[in-house]
TORKOL-4160 file (C-alpha; in steps of 0.2 Angstrom, whole numbers, padded with zeros to 4 digits, m for minus):
109
<pt num="1" X="0370" Y="m0003" Z="m0014"/>
<pt num="2" X="0383" Y="0005" Z="m0024"/>
<pt num="3" X="0396" Y="m0001" Z="m0036"/>
<pt num="4" X="0409" Y="0010" Z="m0042"/>
<pt num="5" X="0420" Y="0007" Z="m0058"/>
<pt num="6" X="0438" Y="0013" Z="m0062"/>
<pt num="7" X="0439" Y="0021" Z="m0079"/>
<pt num="8" X="0447" Y="0005" Z="m0087"/>
<pt num="9" X="0434" Y="m0006" Z="m0080"/>
<pt num="10" X="0420" Y="0005" Z="m0087"/>
<pt num="11" X="0429" Y="0005" Z="m0104"/>
<pt num="12" X="0430" Y="m0014" Z="m0103"/>
<pt num="13" X="0412" Y="m0016" Z="m0099"/>
<pt num="14" X="0406" Y="m0003" Z="m0112"/>
<pt num="15" X="0416" Y="m0013" Z="m0125"/>
<pt num="16" X="0408" Y="m0030" Z="m0120"/>
<pt num="17" X="0390" Y="m0023" Z="m0120"/>
<pt num="18" X="0393" Y="m0015" Z="m0137"/>
<pt num="19" X="0378" Y="m0009" Z="m0147"/>
<pt num="20" X="0366" Y="m0022" Z="m0140"/>
<pt num="21" X="0355" Y="m0018" Z="m0126"/>
<pt num="22" X="0360" Y="m0026" Z="m0109"/>
<pt num="23" X="0362" Y="m0023" Z="m0091"/>
<pt num="24" X="0375" Y="m0028" Z="m0078"/>
<pt num="25" X="0371" Y="m0041" Z="m0064"/>
<pt num="26" X="0382" Y="m0045" Z="m0049"/>
<pt num="27" X="0379" Y="m0063" Z="m0045"/>
<pt num="28" X="0384" Y="m0073" Z="m0030"/>
<pt num="29" X="0386" Y="m0090" Z="m0040"/>
<pt num="30" X="0384" Y="m0105" Z="m0029"/>
<pt num="31" X="0383" Y="m0118" Z="m0043"/>
<pt num="32" X="0395" Y="m0133" Z="m0039"/>
<pt num="33" X="0401" Y="m0124" Z="m0023"/>
<pt num="34" X="0393" Y="m0136" Z="m0010"/>
<pt num="35" X="0380" Y="m0126" Z="m0002"/>
<pt num="36" X="0370" Y="m0109" Z="m0004"/>
<pt num="37" X="0382" Y="m0101" Z="0009"/>
<pt num="38" X="0398" Y="m0105" Z="m0002"/>
<pt num="39" X="0399" Y="m0096" Z="m0018"/>
<pt num="40" X="0409" Y="m0084" Z="m0028"/>
<pt num="41" X="0405" Y="m0067" Z="m0036"/>
<pt num="42" X="0401" Y="m0067" Z="m0054"/>
<pt num="43" X="0398" Y="m0053" Z="m0067"/>
<pt num="44" X="0386" Y="m0055" Z="m0080"/>
<pt num="45" X="0378" Y="m0045" Z="m0095"/>
<pt num="46" X="0360" Y="m0049" Z="m0095"/>
<pt num="47" X="0345" Y="m0045" Z="m0106"/>
<pt num="48" X="0334" Y="m0040" Z="m0091"/>
<pt num="49" X="0335" Y="m0041" Z="m0072"/>
<pt num="50" X="0332" Y="m0057" Z="m0063"/>
<pt num="51" X="0314" Y="m0060" Z="m0055"/>
<pt num="52" X="0321" Y="m0054" Z="m0038"/>
<pt num="53" X="0334" Y="m0042" Z="m0043"/>
<pt num="54" X="0335" Y="m0024" Z="m0035"/>
<pt num="55" X="0345" Y="m0010" Z="m0043"/>
<pt num="56" X="0362" Y="m0005" Z="m0038"/>
<pt num="57" X="0368" Y="0013" Z="m0040"/>
<pt num="58" X="0381" Y="0016" Z="m0053"/>
<pt num="59" X="0385" Y="0031" Z="m0064"/>
<pt num="60" X="0389" Y="0022" Z="m0080"/>
<pt num="61" X="0378" Y="0007" Z="m0082"/>
<pt num="62" X="0362" Y="m0001" Z="m0075"/>
<pt num="63" X="0367" Y="m0014" Z="m0062"/>
<pt num="64" X="0357" Y="m0026" Z="m0052"/>
<pt num="65" X="0359" Y="m0039" Z="m0039"/>
<pt num="66" X="0347" Y="m0053" Z="m0032"/>
<pt num="67" X="0340" Y="m0046" Z="m0016"/>
<pt num="68" X="0343" Y="m0062" Z="m0007"/>
<pt num="69" X="0362" Y="m0062" Z="m0013"/>
<pt num="70" X="0365" Y="m0044" Z="m0008"/>
<pt num="71" X="0368" Y="m0050" Z="0010"/>
<pt num="72" X="0385" Y="m0057" Z="0004"/>
<pt num="73" X="0391" Y="m0040" Z="m0001"/>
<pt num="74" X="0395" Y="m0023" Z="0007"/>
<pt num="75" X="0384" Y="m0008" Z="0003"/>
<pt num="76" X="0398" Y="0000" Z="m0007"/>
<pt num="77" X="0409" Y="m0010" Z="m0019"/>
<pt num="78" X="0423" Y="m0006" Z="m0031"/>
<pt num="79" X="0426" Y="m0014" Z="m0047"/>
<pt num="80" X="0443" Y="m0012" Z="m0055"/>
<pt num="81" X="0451" Y="m0019" Z="m0071"/>
<pt num="82" X="0466" Y="m0030" Z="m0068"/>
<pt num="83" X="0482" Y="m0028" Z="m0077"/>
<pt num="84" X="0481" Y="m0046" Z="m0083"/>
<pt num="85" X="0468" Y="m0040" Z="m0096"/>
<pt num="86" X="0450" Y="m0045" Z="m0098"/>
<pt num="87" X="0447" Y="m0048" Z="m0079"/>
<pt num="88" X="0441" Y="m0038" Z="m0064"/>
<pt num="89" X="0444" Y="m0036" Z="m0046"/>
<pt num="90" X="0430" Y="m0034" Z="m0034"/>
<pt num="91" X="0433" Y="m0025" Z="m0017"/>
<pt num="92" X="0422" Y="m0018" Z="m0003"/>
<pt num="93" X="0427" Y="m0005" Z="0009"/>
<pt num="94" X="0433" Y="m0018" Z="0022"/>
<pt num="95" X="0437" Y="m0033" Z="0012"/>
<pt num="96" X="0443" Y="m0041" Z="m0005"/>
<pt num="97" X="0430" Y="m0052" Z="m0013"/>
<pt num="98" X="0438" Y="m0059" Z="m0029"/>
<pt num="99" X="0451" Y="m0056" Z="m0042"/>
<pt num="100" X="0452" Y="m0064" Z="m0060"/>
<pt num="101" X="0433" Y="m0060" Z="m0061"/>
<pt num="102" X="0427" Y="m0063" Z="m0079"/>
<pt num="103" X="0412" Y="m0054" Z="m0087"/>
<pt num="104" X="0400" Y="m0067" Z="m0094"/>
<pt num="105" X="0388" Y="m0062" Z="m0108"/>
<pt num="106" X="0371" Y="m0071" Z="m0104"/>
<pt num="107" X="0361" Y="m0061" Z="m0117"/>
<pt num="108" X="0351" Y="m0071" Z="m0130"/>
<pt num="109" X="0359" Y="m0070" Z="m0147"/>
């Protein structure tokens, strides 16, 4: 899988990560969504990959995704910064996944 970033999205992520170590995770969040097949994409900064994560190709940052959740996404994704400020839009080649996507910092203090 590959996730591409527009320059503004790359800048926003770089600022959010800052000087602390961290990696990006694309998550298919099913919490409070009813069942495991209903969920929403989520972006997280994590200390380390999840137990079942696989790497995603990206030129700027280490990205990963849970191998079981990868089926919910296309092989090539695009993450763009939204003009509203502080949020992202996730698109595939053939479909739109989510706008107003917030970046959640899950790193330990």
